[in-house]
Structures are given as C-alpha cells and as structure tokens.
Residue frames as qw, qx, qy, qz and C-alpha x, y, z in Angstrom:
[[0.568, -0.241, 0.683, -0.391, -33.99, 70.50, 42.28],
 [0.713, 0.195, -0.554, -0.383, -34.33, 66.94, 41.10],
 [0.858, -0.344, 0.298, -0.239, -34.87, 63.54, 42.66],
 [0.209, 0.591, -0.775, -0.079, -31.76, 61.39, 42.62],
 [0.229, -0.014, -0.970, 0.081, -33.22, 58.43, 44.50],
 [0.583, -0.242, -0.025, -0.775, -36.79, 57.55, 45.47],
 [0.160, -0.024, -0.968, 0.193, -38.07, 55.01, 47.96],
 [0.564, -0.222, -0.129, -0.785, -41.81, 54.32, 48.29],
 [0.121, -0.011, -0.957, 0.265, -43.36, 52.10, 50.97],
 [0.057, 0.457, 0.839, -0.289, -47.03, 51.08, 51.34],
 [0.257, 0.384, -0.036, -0.886, -48.54, 53.55, 48.87],
 [0.738, 0.303, -0.079, -0.599, -51.71, 52.22, 47.20],
 [0.983, 0.129, 0.103, -0.081, -51.02, 49.16, 45.05],
 [0.419, 0.744, -0.501, 0.140, -47.29, 49.84, 44.67],
 [0.893, -0.166, -0.292, 0.298, -44.81, 47.29, 45.90],
 [0.473, -0.760, 0.113, 0.431, -41.87, 48.58, 47.95],
 [0.634, 0.718, 0.110, 0.265, -40.18, 50.72, 45.30],
 [0.447, -0.657, 0.219, 0.565, -36.60, 51.97, 45.03],
 [0.627, 0.703, 0.247, 0.227, -35.81, 54.04, 41.94],
 [0.398, -0.497, 0.211, 0.742, -32.77, 55.92, 40.66],
 [0.516, 0.761, 0.390, -0.047, -34.30, 58.12, 37.94],
 [0.518, 0.376, 0.188, 0.745, -32.77, 60.22, 35.22],
 [0.168, -0.464, -0.250, 0.833, -32.25, 63.86, 36.15],
 [0.152, 0.163, -0.378, -0.899, -33.98, 64.70, 32.86],
 [0.671, 0.038, -0.289, -0.682, -36.70, 62.47, 31.34],
 [0.214, -0.081, 0.947, -0.224, -38.33, 59.45, 32.96],
 [0.589, 0.041, -0.407, -0.697, -40.96, 57.55, 30.98],
 [0.333, -0.061, 0.869, -0.360, -43.24, 55.03, 32.69],
 [0.524, 0.037, -0.572, -0.630, -45.37, 52.67, 30.63],
 [0.061, 0.068, 0.946, -0.312, -48.01, 50.22, 31.79],
 [0.209, -0.481, -0.747, -0.408, -51.65, 49.26, 31.54],
 [0.384, -0.566, 0.002, -0.730, -54.38, 51.15, 33.37],
 [0.825, -0.500, -0.008, -0.262, -54.39, 50.18, 37.04],
 [0.843, 0.190, -0.356, 0.356, -50.76, 49.09, 37.00],
 [0.604, -0.616, -0.210, 0.460, -49.61, 51.81, 39.41],
 [0.475, 0.381, 0.137, 0.781, -48.31, 54.59, 37.12],
 [0.176, -0.763, -0.133, -0.607, -50.47, 57.34, 38.59],
 [0.754, -0.639, -0.142, 0.056, -49.78, 56.04, 42.11],
 [0.728, -0.011, -0.029, 0.685, -46.08, 56.59, 41.46],
 [0.156, 0.524, 0.096, 0.832, -46.67, 60.25, 40.57],
 [0.532, -0.729, -0.233, -0.363, -49.00, 60.54, 43.56],
 [0.818, -0.411, -0.173, 0.363, -46.20, 59.30, 45.84],
 [0.504, 0.179, 0.006, 0.845, -43.79, 61.94, 44.52],
 [0.179, -0.655, -0.205, -0.705, -46.43, 64.62, 45.00],
 [0.730, -0.634, -0.253, -0.047, -46.87, 63.35, 48.57],
 [0.742, -0.143, -0.137, 0.641, -43.12, 63.70, 49.15],
 [0.272, 0.301, 0.067, 0.911, -43.27, 67.36, 48.13],
 [0.298, -0.393, -0.076, -0.867, -46.59, 68.40, 49.71],
 [0.133, -0.057, 0.854, -0.500, -47.58, 65.69, 52.26],
 [0.605, 0.332, 0.438, -0.576, -50.86, 65.05, 50.45],
 [0.476, 0.226, 0.781, 0.336, -52.35, 63.28, 47.47],
 [0.188, 0.217, -0.256, -0.923, -53.63, 65.00, 44.33],
 [0.353, -0.155, -0.801, -0.459, -56.33, 62.35, 43.97],
 [0.579, -0.555, -0.579, -0.147, -57.96, 62.10, 47.38],
 [0.198, -0.669, 0.356, -0.622, -58.21, 63.66, 50.83],
 [0.890, -0.347, 0.116, -0.271, -58.76, 60.25, 52.39],
 [0.021, 0.655, -0.755, 0.022, -55.42, 58.79, 53.45],
 [0.730, -0.088, 0.637, -0.231, -57.07, 55.44, 54.13],
 [0.836, 0.506, 0.205, -0.050, -57.28, 54.86, 50.37],
 [0.322, 0.848, -0.419, 0.051, -53.76, 56.24, 49.80],
 [0.304, -0.529, 0.777, -0.158, -52.14, 53.79, 52.22],
 [0.422, 0.161, -0.849, -0.275, -51.79, 50.20, 50.99],
 [0.794, -0.334, -0.224, -0.455, -54.48, 47.84, 52.16],
 [0.898, -0.321, -0.279, 0.113, -53.78, 46.09, 55.50],
 [0.572, 0.127, -0.279, 0.761, -51.04, 48.58, 56.43],
 [0.315, -0.774, -0.430, 0.341, -51.11, 51.26, 59.11],
 [0.109, -0.840, 0.123, 0.517, -48.85, 53.83, 57.48],
 [0.758, 0.549, 0.162, 0.313, -47.03, 54.83, 54.32],
 [0.371, -0.750, 0.194, 0.512, -43.76, 56.64, 53.66],
 [0.690, 0.664, 0.079, 0.277, -41.87, 58.20, 50.78],
 [0.541, -0.647, 0.205, 0.496, -38.19, 59.04, 50.97],
 [0.635, 0.740, 0.078, 0.207, -36.22, 61.04, 48.45],
 [0.573, -0.406, 0.172, 0.691, -32.59, 61.90, 47.98],
 [0.389, 0.872, 0.289, 0.070, -32.70, 65.19, 46.11],
 [0.549, 0.114, 0.068, 0.825, -30.27, 67.60, 44.49],
 [0.095, -0.943, -0.317, 0.002, -30.73, 71.11, 45.87],
 [0.002, 0.966, -0.258, -0.017, -28.30, 73.93, 45.02],
 [0.562, 0.545, -0.614, 0.103, -25.77, 71.29, 43.94],
 [0.208, -0.363, 0.787, -0.453, -26.05, 69.65, 47.38],
 [0.494, -0.164, -0.826, -0.218, -27.54, 66.24, 48.14],
 [0.355, -0.243, 0.439, -0.789, -30.36, 66.32, 50.69],
 [0.150, -0.204, -0.967, 0.012, -32.65, 63.76, 52.29],
 [0.470, -0.135, 0.054, -0.871, -36.41, 64.34, 52.46],
 [0.186, -0.146, -0.972, 0.013, -38.91, 61.99, 54.04],
 [0.496, -0.154, 0.076, -0.851, -42.67, 62.06, 54.63],
 [0.198, -0.145, -0.969, 0.022, -44.84, 59.49, 56.36],
 [0.489, -0.193, 0.072, -0.848, -48.47, 59.34, 57.39],
 [0.140, 0.057, 0.957, -0.248, -50.64, 56.94, 59.34],
 [0.142, -0.465, -0.777, -0.401, -54.23, 55.87, 58.73],
 [0.271, -0.740, -0.510, 0.345, -55.10, 58.15, 61.68],
 [0.298, 0.879, 0.155, 0.338, -53.75, 61.06, 59.61],
 [0.497, -0.797, 0.186, 0.290, -50.65, 61.65, 61.75],
 [0.716, 0.648, -0.077, 0.246, -47.84, 62.88, 59.55],
 [0.611, -0.626, 0.198, 0.441, -44.12, 63.25, 60.00],
 [0.541, 0.823, -0.098, 0.142, -41.81, 65.38, 57.88],
 [0.714, -0.505, 0.213, 0.437, -38.06, 64.90, 57.99],
 [0.482, 0.854, -0.139, 0.138, -35.53, 67.15, 56.28],
 [0.379, 0.588, -0.618, 0.359, -31.94, 65.98, 56.58],
 [0.536, -0.112, -0.790, 0.274, -33.05, 63.59, 59.32],
 [0.012, -0.088, -0.481, 0.872, -34.54, 66.38, 61.44],
 [0.047, 0.603, 0.796, -0.006, -38.29, 66.38, 62.13],
 [0.002, -0.011, -0.090, -0.996, -40.02, 69.49, 60.80],
 [0.262, 0.505, 0.685, -0.455, -43.56, 70.84, 60.99],
 [0.271, 0.640, -0.053, -0.717, -43.70, 73.15, 57.98],
 [0.724, 0.423, 0.529, 0.136, -45.10, 71.85, 54.69],
 [0.323, 0.943, -0.044, -0.063, -43.99, 75.15, 53.12],
 [0.262, -0.727, 0.609, 0.176, -40.37, 74.37, 54.01],
 [0.661, 0.019, 0.736, 0.147, -40.71, 70.92, 52.45],
 [0.582, 0.726, 0.365, 0.022, -42.26, 72.38, 49.30],
 [0.037, 0.929, -0.296, -0.218, -39.37, 74.83, 49.05],
 [0.358, -0.493, 0.755, 0.242, -36.93, 71.94, 48.61],
 [0.308, 0.128, 0.888, 0.316, -39.05, 70.02, 46.11],
 [0.381, 0.418, 0.031, -0.824, -41.07, 72.32, 43.80],
 [0.348, 0.183, 0.902, 0.179, -43.55, 70.17, 41.87],
 [0.422, 0.283, -0.196, -0.839, -45.57, 71.04, 38.79],
 [0.437, 0.165, 0.877, -0.115, -48.44, 68.62, 38.20],
 [0.453, 0.262, -0.374, -0.765, -50.13, 68.04, 34.85],
 [0.158, 0.121, 0.979, -0.052, -52.87, 65.42, 34.99],
 [0.010, 0.490, 0.755, 0.437, -56.43, 65.04, 33.65],
 [0.189, -0.813, -0.496, 0.241, -57.98, 67.38, 36.23],
 [0.319, -0.446, 0.114, 0.828, -55.42, 70.08, 35.34],
 [0.158, 0.165, 0.612, 0.757, -56.91, 70.44, 31.88],
 [0.122, -0.723, -0.658, -0.173, -60.25, 71.61, 33.25],
 [0.353, -0.439, -0.314, 0.764, -58.77, 74.67, 34.94],
 [0.021, 0.083, 0.288, 0.954, -59.91, 77.13, 32.24],
 [0.451, -0.416, -0.524, -0.591, -63.52, 76.15, 32.88],
 [0.546, -0.367, -0.681, 0.323, -63.19, 75.50, 36.61],
 [0.319, -0.907, -0.267, 0.061, -63.80, 77.83, 39.54],
 [0.211, 0.889, -0.265, 0.308, -61.38, 80.76, 40.03],
 [0.647, -0.657, 0.381, -0.073, -59.87, 79.03, 43.08],
 [0.920, 0.090, 0.272, 0.269, -58.20, 76.50, 40.77],
 [0.543, 0.690, 0.008, 0.479, -56.54, 79.21, 38.71],
 [0.280, -0.889, 0.246, -0.267, -55.52, 81.07, 41.89],
 [0.854, -0.390, 0.320, 0.126, -53.63, 77.96, 43.00],
 [0.788, 0.387, 0.170, 0.447, -51.74, 77.94, 39.72],
 [0.159, 0.871, -0.082, 0.457, -50.89, 81.62, 40.11],
 [0.501, -0.790, 0.277, -0.220, -49.89, 81.28, 43.75],
 [0.947, -0.061, 0.120, 0.290, -47.61, 78.33, 43.00],
 [0.595, 0.523, 0.000, 0.610, -45.41, 80.74, 41.09],
 [0.153, -0.844, 0.118, -0.501, -45.72, 83.61, 43.57],
 [0.834, -0.544, 0.092, -0.012, -44.77, 81.27, 46.45],
 [0.862, -0.039, 0.144, 0.485, -41.46, 80.35, 44.80],
 [0.407, 0.658, 0.099, 0.626, -40.83, 83.80, 43.33],
 [0.149, -0.686, 0.223, -0.676, -41.27, 85.73, 46.59],
 [0.431, 0.013, -0.826, 0.363, -40.07, 83.97, 49.80],
 [0.121, 0.027, 0.515, -0.848, -42.23, 86.20, 52.00],
 [0.484, -0.133, -0.444, -0.742, -45.46, 85.26, 50.20],
 [0.542, -0.243, -0.805, -0.003, -46.32, 82.26, 52.39],
 [0.244, -0.275, -0.584, 0.724, -46.22, 84.25, 55.63],
 [0.214, 0.115, -0.028, -0.970, -48.25, 87.12, 54.15],
 [0.497, -0.135, -0.669, -0.536, -50.78, 84.70, 52.67],
 [0.435, -0.318, -0.800, 0.264, -51.34, 83.06, 56.09],
 [0.074, -0.273, -0.380, 0.880, -51.85, 86.45, 57.70],
 [0.330, 0.015, -0.325, -0.886, -54.32, 87.48, 55.02],
 [0.552, -0.237, -0.725, -0.338, -56.44, 84.35, 55.46],
 [0.349, -0.303, -0.709, 0.532, -56.30, 84.57, 59.26],
 [0.079, 0.240, 0.196, -0.947, -57.56, 88.15, 59.21],
 [0.430, -0.044, -0.525, -0.733, -60.16, 87.25, 56.57],
 [0.457, -0.273, -0.846, 0.030, -61.40, 84.39, 58.76],
 [0.190, -0.367, -0.568, 0.711, -61.83, 86.72, 61.74],
 [0.201, 0.157, -0.113, -0.960, -63.45, 89.44, 59.64],
 [0.467, -0.135, -0.687, -0.540, -65.93, 86.97, 58.16],
 [0.371, -0.325, -0.819, 0.292, -66.73, 85.57, 61.62],
 [0.001, -0.319, -0.342, 0.884, -67.63, 89.06, 62.81],
 [0.335, 0.083, -0.380, -0.858, -69.77, 89.69, 59.74],
 [0.467, -0.211, -0.819, -0.257, -71.66, 86.44, 60.25],
 [0.272, -0.323, -0.735, 0.531, -72.24, 87.10, 63.94],
 [0.058, -0.698, -0.369, -0.611, -73.76, 90.52, 63.20],
 [0.546, -0.823, -0.154, 0.013, -72.78, 91.40, 66.78],
 [0.700, -0.015, -0.042, 0.713, -69.65, 93.48, 66.71],
 [0.103, -0.857, -0.093, 0.497, -68.44, 96.98, 67.29],
 [0.565, 0.822, -0.055, 0.052, -67.15, 99.07, 64.42],
 [0.162, -0.805, 0.571, -0.015, -63.79, 99.16, 66.21],
 [0.715, -0.171, 0.677, 0.035, -63.59, 95.33, 66.14],
 [0.750, 0.559, 0.344, 0.081, -64.45, 95.21, 62.45],
 [0.276, 0.936, -0.217, 0.036, -62.03, 98.04, 61.63],
 [0.443, -0.651, 0.614, 0.061, -59.20, 96.24, 63.44],
 [0.708, 0.030, 0.683, 0.177, -59.49, 93.07, 61.38],
 [0.575, 0.785, 0.226, 0.039, -60.24, 95.03, 58.22],
 [0.007, 0.923, -0.377, -0.082, -56.98, 96.95, 58.69],
 [0.520, -0.415, 0.733, 0.141, -54.97, 93.75, 59.15],
 [0.709, 0.392, 0.580, 0.086, -56.69, 92.16, 56.16],
 [0.405, 0.912, 0.045, -0.055, -56.13, 95.23, 54.02],
 [0.177, -0.809, 0.532, 0.173, -52.41, 95.38, 54.78],
 [0.524, -0.201, 0.805, 0.192, -51.73, 91.75, 53.87],
 [0.626, 0.585, 0.515, -0.023, -54.18, 91.79, 50.93],
 [0.277, 0.933, -0.145, -0.176, -52.40, 94.76, 49.40],
 [0.257, -0.627, 0.706, 0.207, -49.03, 93.04, 49.70],
 [0.622, 0.127, 0.767, 0.091, -50.37, 89.86, 48.09],
 [0.533, 0.792, 0.275, -0.115, -51.84, 91.90, 45.24],
 [0.091, 0.886, -0.404, -0.207, -48.47, 93.57, 44.60],
 [0.400, -0.393, 0.811, 0.164, -46.54, 90.27, 44.67],
 [0.646, 0.385, 0.660, 0.005, -49.04, 88.64, 42.31],
 [0.433, 0.886, 0.047, -0.162, -48.81, 91.56, 39.87],
 [0.095, -0.766, 0.597, 0.219, -45.01, 91.40, 39.90],
 [0.516, -0.131, 0.837, 0.124, -45.06, 87.68, 39.19],
 [0.617, 0.570, 0.540, -0.057, -47.70, 87.77, 36.46],
 [0.265, 0.906, -0.183, -0.276, -45.81, 90.58, 34.69],
 [0.113, -0.581, 0.774, 0.223, -42.85, 88.21, 34.30],
 [0.545, 0.097, 0.832, -0.038, -44.93, 85.12, 33.54],
 [0.591, 0.675, 0.275, -0.345, -46.96, 86.55, 30.65],
 [0.325, 0.746, -0.484, -0.322, -44.00, 87.09, 28.26],
 [0.195, -0.308, 0.929, 0.054, -42.77, 83.52, 28.90],
 [0.544, 0.340, 0.718, -0.270, -46.26, 82.13, 28.31],
 [0.542, 0.749, 0.047, -0.377, -46.78, 84.07, 25.10],
 [0.119, 0.655, -0.692, -0.279, -43.37, 83.12, 23.75],
 [0.325, -0.090, 0.941, -0.014, -44.09, 79.43, 24.25],
 [0.555, 0.528, 0.565, -0.306, -47.58, 79.62, 22.75],
 [0.444, 0.805, -0.131, -0.371, -46.52, 81.65, 19.72],
 [0.017, 0.595, -0.771, -0.226, -43.44, 79.50, 19.10],
 [0.155, -0.116, 0.981, 0.003, -45.00, 76.06, 19.42],
 [0.344, 0.493, 0.780, -0.172, -48.68, 76.40, 18.46],
 [0.185, 0.414, 0.527, 0.719, -50.78, 78.01, 15.76],
 [0.229, -0.826, -0.509, 0.078, -52.68, 80.01, 18.36],
 [0.310, 0.247, -0.062, 0.916, -52.07, 83.74, 18.20],
 [0.291, -0.509, -0.076, -0.806, -53.70, 86.68, 20.02],
 [0.688, -0.421, -0.577, 0.130, -53.57, 84.79, 23.31],
 [0.021, 0.586, -0.316, 0.746, -53.50, 86.91, 26.45],
 [0.485, -0.369, -0.717, 0.338, -53.69, 86.55, 30.24],
 [0.197, -0.665, -0.021, -0.720, -55.69, 89.02, 32.31],
 [0.365, -0.117, -0.745, 0.546, -55.14, 89.18, 36.06],
 [0.397, -0.669, -0.274, -0.565, -58.21, 90.12, 38.09],
 [0.170, 0.364, -0.665, 0.630, -57.13, 90.99, 41.66],
 [0.246, -0.387, -0.850, 0.258, -60.49, 90.29, 43.31],
 [0.041, 0.786, 0.392, -0.477, -61.93, 93.79, 43.08],
 [0.467, 0.826, 0.174, 0.264, -62.03, 96.63, 40.57],
 [0.688, -0.273, -0.076, 0.668, -58.41, 97.71, 40.90],
 [0.173, 0.607, 0.163, 0.758, -59.24, 101.16, 39.54],
 [0.483, -0.746, -0.023, -0.458, -60.69, 101.69, 43.01],
 [0.065, 0.488, -0.744, 0.452, -58.54, 101.38, 46.13],
 [0.511, -0.208, -0.834, 0.000, -59.36, 98.21, 48.09],
 [0.105, -0.174, -0.591, 0.781, -59.84, 100.27, 51.25],
 [0.381, 0.145, -0.009, -0.913, -62.71, 102.15, 49.61],
 [0.567, -0.026, -0.700, -0.433, -64.17, 98.97, 48.16],
 [0.372, -0.191, -0.845, 0.333, -64.28, 97.30, 51.58],
 [0.076, 0.213, 0.410, -0.884, -65.92, 100.39, 53.10],
 [0.477, 0.143, -0.231, -0.836, -68.56, 100.68, 50.38],
 [0.599, -0.013, -0.750, -0.281, -69.25, 96.91, 50.49],
 [0.036, -0.174, 0.788, -0.590, -69.69, 96.73, 54.26],
 [0.633, 0.074, 0.292, -0.713, -73.49, 96.58, 54.20],
 [0.810, 0.284, -0.390, -0.335, -73.48, 93.91, 51.50],
 [0.405, 0.320, -0.815, 0.264, -70.75, 91.92, 53.29],
 [0.280, -0.122, 0.669, -0.677, -72.74, 92.05, 56.53],
 [0.768, 0.155, 0.066, -0.617, -75.87, 90.81, 54.78],
 [0.805, 0.329, -0.474, -0.136, -73.99, 87.95, 53.09],
 [0.821, -0.541, 0.182, -0.020, -71.76, 87.14, 56.06],
 [0.807, -0.103, 0.261, 0.520, -68.46, 87.20, 54.20],
 [0.118, -0.687, 0.234, 0.677, -66.00, 89.58, 52.55],
 [0.726, 0.578, 0.369, -0.053, -66.90, 90.00, 48.87],
 [0.486, 0.837, -0.199, 0.153, -63.72, 91.77, 47.68],
 [0.444, -0.734, 0.511, 0.048, -60.05, 90.96, 48.10],
 [0.204, 0.539, -0.780, -0.243, -57.29, 88.63, 46.86],
 [0.421, 0.007, 0.882, -0.211, -59.28, 85.59, 48.01],
 [0.624, 0.585, 0.448, -0.261, -61.44, 86.24, 44.92],
 [0.040, 0.660, -0.504, -0.555, -58.63, 86.82, 42.42],
 [0.843, 0.342, 0.413, -0.047, -58.64, 85.11, 39.03],
 [0.193, -0.393, 0.613, 0.657, -56.59, 84.53, 35.91],
 [0.684, 0.561, 0.346, -0.312, -58.47, 84.80, 32.64],
 [0.368, -0.216, 0.670, 0.607, -56.92, 83.44, 29.46],
 [0.522, 0.667, 0.233, -0.478, -58.42, 84.99, 26.34],
 [0.488, 0.055, 0.657, 0.572, -58.14, 84.27, 22.63],
 [0.103, 0.380, 0.456, 0.798, -58.82, 87.17, 20.28],
 [0.205, -0.279, 0.165, -0.924, -60.40, 89.05, 23.16],
 [0.786, -0.277, -0.178, -0.523, -62.81, 86.27, 24.21],
 [0.631, -0.469, 0.581, -0.213, -62.48, 83.68, 26.96],
 [0.212, 0.396, -0.855, -0.260, -60.46, 80.77, 25.60],
 [0.256, 0.084, 0.926, -0.266, -62.78, 78.33, 27.37],
 [0.526, 0.517, 0.355, -0.574, -65.71, 79.65, 25.30],
 [0.610, 0.684, -0.153, -0.369, -64.27, 79.31, 21.81],
 [0.177, 0.569, -0.795, -0.117, -61.28, 76.96, 21.70],
 [0.841, -0.016, -0.501, -0.204, -61.47, 73.19, 21.28],
 [0.816, -0.570, 0.087, -0.037, -60.69, 70.95, 24.23],
 [0.865, 0.101, 0.022, 0.490, -57.35, 70.03, 22.66],
 [0.297, 0.652, -0.050, 0.696, -56.44, 73.70, 22.25],
 [0.493, -0.775, 0.075, -0.388, -57.48, 74.45, 25.83],
 [0.924, -0.337, 0.035, 0.176, -55.34, 71.60, 27.10],
 [0.715, 0.283, -0.022, 0.639, -52.25, 72.83, 25.26],
 [0.046, -0.787, 0.058, -0.612, -52.83, 76.31, 26.71],
 [0.738, -0.651, 0.086, -0.155, -52.82, 74.82, 30.22],
 [0.908, -0.037, 0.039, 0.415, -49.64, 72.91, 29.40],
 [0.445, 0.586, -0.026, 0.677, -48.02, 76.09, 28.10],
 [0.346, -0.820, 0.073, -0.450, -48.95, 77.95, 31.28],
 [0.866, -0.482, 0.118, 0.068, -47.38, 75.25, 33.48],
 [0.814, 0.196, 0.066, 0.542, -44.27, 75.05, 31.29],
 [0.174, 0.774, -0.032, 0.608, -43.94, 78.84, 31.35],
 [0.583, -0.767, 0.132, -0.234, -43.98, 78.71, 35.14],
 [0.920, -0.220, 0.145, 0.289, -41.27, 76.06, 35.10],
 [0.622, 0.489, 0.059, 0.608, -39.18, 78.07, 32.67],
 [0.104, -0.845, 0.086, -0.518, -39.51, 81.24, 34.76],
 [0.792, -0.597, 0.125, -0.022, -38.58, 79.25, 37.86],
 [0.873, 0.066, 0.100, 0.472, -35.42, 78.03, 36.14],
 [0.381, 0.669, 0.022, 0.638, -34.47, 81.54, 35.04],
 [0.282, -0.820, 0.106, -0.487, -35.01, 83.22, 38.39],
 [0.759, -0.574, 0.278, -0.128, -33.68, 80.49, 40.69],
 [0.313, 0.605, -0.728, -0.076, -31.11, 78.75, 38.47],
 [0.365, -0.135, 0.877, -0.281, -32.75, 75.54, 39.66],
 [0.283, -0.115, -0.826, -0.473, -34.98, 72.80, 38.29],
 [0.618, -0.102, 0.402, -0.668, -38.47, 71.92, 39.30],
 [0.206, -0.014, 0.976, 0.071, -40.04, 68.46, 39.04],
 [0.555, 0.135, -0.240, -0.785, -42.82, 67.94, 36.47],
 [0.364, 0.092, 0.914, -0.152, -45.29, 65.10, 36.99],
 [0.455, 0.274, -0.340, -0.776, -47.21, 64.45, 33.77],
 [0.493, 0.040, 0.834, -0.246, -49.87, 61.75, 33.88],
 [0.526, 0.393, 0.750, 0.080, -51.06, 59.84, 30.81],
 [0.046, 0.531, -0.194, -0.824, -50.26, 62.55, 28.28],
 [0.072, 0.045, -0.771, -0.631, -51.15, 60.62, 25.08],
 [0.030, -0.505, -0.862, 0.039, -54.59, 59.85, 26.50],
 [0.013, -0.758, -0.361, 0.542, -55.28, 63.58, 26.94],
 [0.150, 0.732, -0.266, -0.609, -53.58, 65.05, 23.86],
 [0.869, 0.476, 0.130, -0.024, -53.68, 63.95, 20.24],
 [0.825, 0.013, 0.131, 0.549, -50.30, 63.30, 18.52],
 [0.327, 0.688, 0.089, 0.642, -50.04, 66.88, 17.20],
 [0.360, -0.844, 0.074, -0.391, -50.60, 68.45, 20.61],
 [0.891, -0.389, 0.075, 0.219, -48.34, 65.85, 22.27],
 [0.706, 0.279, 0.073, 0.647, -45.53, 66.90, 19.95],
 [0.024, 0.802, 0.024, 0.597, -46.22, 70.56, 20.71],
 [0.658, -0.739, 0.051, -0.135, -46.02, 69.88, 24.44],
 [0.881, -0.214, 0.116, 0.407, -42.75, 68.00, 24.17],
 [0.489, 0.542, 0.074, 0.680, -41.31, 70.77, 22.01],
 [0.278, -0.866, -0.006, -0.417, -42.26, 73.15, 24.82],
 [0.748, -0.643, 0.164, -0.008, -40.41, 71.18, 27.47],
 [0.882, 0.260, -0.049, 0.391, -37.33, 70.23, 25.43],
 [0.311, 0.687, -0.242, 0.611, -35.51, 73.50, 26.25],
 [0.556, -0.725, 0.156, -0.376, -36.13, 73.10, 29.98],
 [0.302, 0.428, -0.795, 0.305, -33.62, 71.59, 32.41],
 [0.631, -0.309, 0.372, -0.606, -36.33, 70.39, 34.80],
 [0.101, -0.116, 0.988, -0.017, -36.84, 66.76, 35.74],
 [0.642, 0.053, -0.214, -0.734, -39.84, 65.09, 34.08],
 [0.276, 0.014, 0.947, -0.165, -41.80, 62.02, 35.13],
 [0.540, 0.209, -0.266, -0.771, -44.24, 61.07, 32.36],
 [0.470, 0.046, 0.867, -0.160, -46.65, 58.15, 32.25],
 [0.585, 0.319, -0.325, -0.671, -48.47, 56.52, 29.34],
 [0.936, 0.037, 0.296, -0.189, -49.86, 53.14, 28.41],
 [0.845, 0.247, 0.199, 0.430, -47.25, 53.10, 25.66],
 [0.239, -0.847, 0.103, 0.464, -44.34, 55.55, 25.86],
 [0.623, 0.030, 0.515, 0.588, -42.74, 54.60, 22.54],
 [0.295, 0.769, 0.426, 0.375, -44.74, 57.31, 20.76],
 [0.236, -0.969, -0.019, 0.069, -43.23, 59.94, 23.08],
 [0.736, -0.420, 0.256, 0.466, -39.58, 58.92, 23.01],
 [0.612, 0.344, 0.338, 0.627, -38.67, 60.10, 19.48],
 [0.055, 0.918, 0.226, 0.322, -39.75, 63.69, 20.23],
 [0.528, -0.818, 0.091, 0.211, -37.12, 64.25, 22.91],
 [0.639, 0.664, -0.196, 0.335, -33.90, 65.80, 21.62],
 [0.382, 0.480, -0.517, 0.597, -30.57, 65.55, 23.41],
 [0.590, -0.540, 0.239, -0.551, -32.18, 64.35, 26.62],
 [0.105, 0.242, -0.942, 0.208, -31.09, 61.59, 28.99],
 [0.732, -0.163, -0.177, -0.638, -34.06, 59.26, 29.03],
 [0.105, -0.141, 0.955, -0.238, -34.78, 56.39, 31.39],
 [0.633, -0.104, -0.425, -0.638, -37.65, 54.07, 30.56],
 [0.226, -0.120, 0.854, -0.452, -39.54, 52.02, 33.11],
 [0.492, -0.215, -0.680, -0.500, -42.37, 49.52, 32.90],
 [0.362, -0.184, 0.569, -0.715, -45.03, 49.35, 35.62],
 [0.620, -0.089, -0.676, -0.388, -46.94, 46.13, 36.13],
 [0.722, -0.467, -0.509, -0.038, -49.02, 45.00, 39.14],
 [0.461, -0.887, 0.018, -0.040, -47.42, 47.69, 41.32],
 [0.745, -0.348, 0.282, 0.494, -43.84, 46.72, 40.45],
 [0.323, 0.916, -0.143, -0.193, -41.52, 48.98, 38.45],
 [0.806, -0.129, 0.390, 0.427, -38.77, 47.63, 36.22],
 [0.234, 0.836, -0.252, -0.427, -36.37, 49.32, 33.80]]
C-alpha cells in the first residue's frame, strides 16, 4: 500500500493541501511550528481516524472550522482505491472506502497500514507494557486476519468478568461462564502472538546485527502469566486475589515484550541513542516482515528524525530502511543531511512554511 494522492482540509494550521508524493521517499523540511508534524498527523488520521498527538478533536480541527477531512488515493494490491475520513468538533466521524460509508476502523486500517516513529515512540522501552503490547499487536493484526475479532471478544469477556469481580455479588456459574469465554479467546490471542513474534525476532536480530554495533540483543515475549502453567489453572488459583482486587490479574491483557542486551533489560544499560535505534529496528523489522508476508508496502511516518538521533544513528536508521519497498514520509528542520544516505530511491522533497507545502 502507498498513498498516490493526498488531500487535507482544515487540519490544525495546515492550509488546504493537495499532494502527489513519491511512492518511496518523501522528505519534508521546515521550521518548528510550520506544520510538518500536522501533515504526518493527518495521514495517521486517514488510516486510523484519530490523532497520535491528542484525543481532543477540537485542537485537531483548524480554528474557526466545524470539521476536518483527509482524502487519499491509495495503491492497494495494484489497484487504485479512494479512502476518506472526516470528523466534526462534536466528534462525529465518517469513513468512506471507495465512496461507500463504512463503520469499521479495522477495515480502514487494513487498507492503509501505518508505522509511526515519533518522539514518544522512543520511550517505549521504558514505558508501561501497554505501549509495547500495541507495537506487538500492530503486527499480529496484519499477520492474522482473525485477530481483530478475537481481540474484541477477549476484551468484552474480560470487561464482564471484571465487572462481576468488582461487584462481589455473583454466582460461581456466572463467573465461570465469562471465565470460559475469556479463556477461549485469550488462548487464541496467545497463540497468534507467539506465531508472530517467532517470525519477527529473526528479522529484528538481522537488522540490529547488520546495521549496529549492538550484539547479544534478544526479545522475550511474556504472555501475561507464567506460561509454564496453563492459563485455566492460573485463573482458578488467582480467583481470590482477583476478587479482592476487582480485576483479572492474568491474561493477554497483561502481556509484554522485553528487549534485553547481554541478558539485562536494554532500558537499564543502553544509552538513549542506542535505545532509540533499537525501537527503530523493531519498527523496521515489522515493516520488513509485512512486506515479505503480504507482498505489499506499509506507510512509515517518521517525525523529526535528526532531532532524535545523532548523525551516526540517523545513518544506521536509513541503512535499515533502504532495502524496504515501503513508502516513507520523513520530516526534519533541514532534510539535506538525510538525502545523501538514500541509495537508488525516488525522492521527493517538500518545504513546509506557515501551513503551506511546496516542492
């Protein structure tokens, strides 16, 4: 997948924008506050109907306007498709795929898989496990088409189970019913995650070992319970504790990815620059695996790379992405330092100033 044409209307400080990007590398330069990040935010909105910067649509929509919209003409399986997303200040959204109104964000995301690398991404090694679960589940979602449905069922049953635990007024039959439903979907999610991570780890290690000086890097998948013990037995033995706490303490909702260096958590011993390049390698590995398994591209949004990585790590990152066929949108105050690193790529350069984009 790649974006062939992009139209943005009433998003933050951006003027009405129409772009025809390169299918490979797109570099956007401009001063802070010029609208570079807002451009990436608009593309993210097209793929997921939300911003990666805020939950408040009032700040996402341009001042004095009632709604915003982003339209994209994309290449999907060698076919040209139209995607459109709009939202009002009252948070009413509309999704259109090929001119037909849809309700499913998952369907939209299927047509425009987006990998985001921005300043908050680099904190994921030190952040809460939920952040790393999102990274993992991005890959599982695209790797296994049934994952989205199973995931919804798991969280629905978890919600009901937790509600019973909090109420402390339930019959064992009621609890067993929701525990059974939760257990079935949780087990399936665990299996799909294990299958995906088994394919991701070799890609990740190959990239790290090829492009950086870091060796003895490993990823450990923690499923959310001691997987030596069957989850059914864990839930049974934890019932008293779960009832006291009012929530389910074991299951895939507590899964985690742990990246280690020489057997210790990378976040404990590596420099910030080294941690950032590990995060980049993980995202690139996911993009590479996506290309191999789907014979398709994904869209990478990379915000202000030179501000986050020193020149050595910038070069390492670009060496990582050079073999990929994905479409890249990269921003920087000055993109000239990035351009020489790209080999045999079709590059389009744009300048962003006061919300206007020129090439």
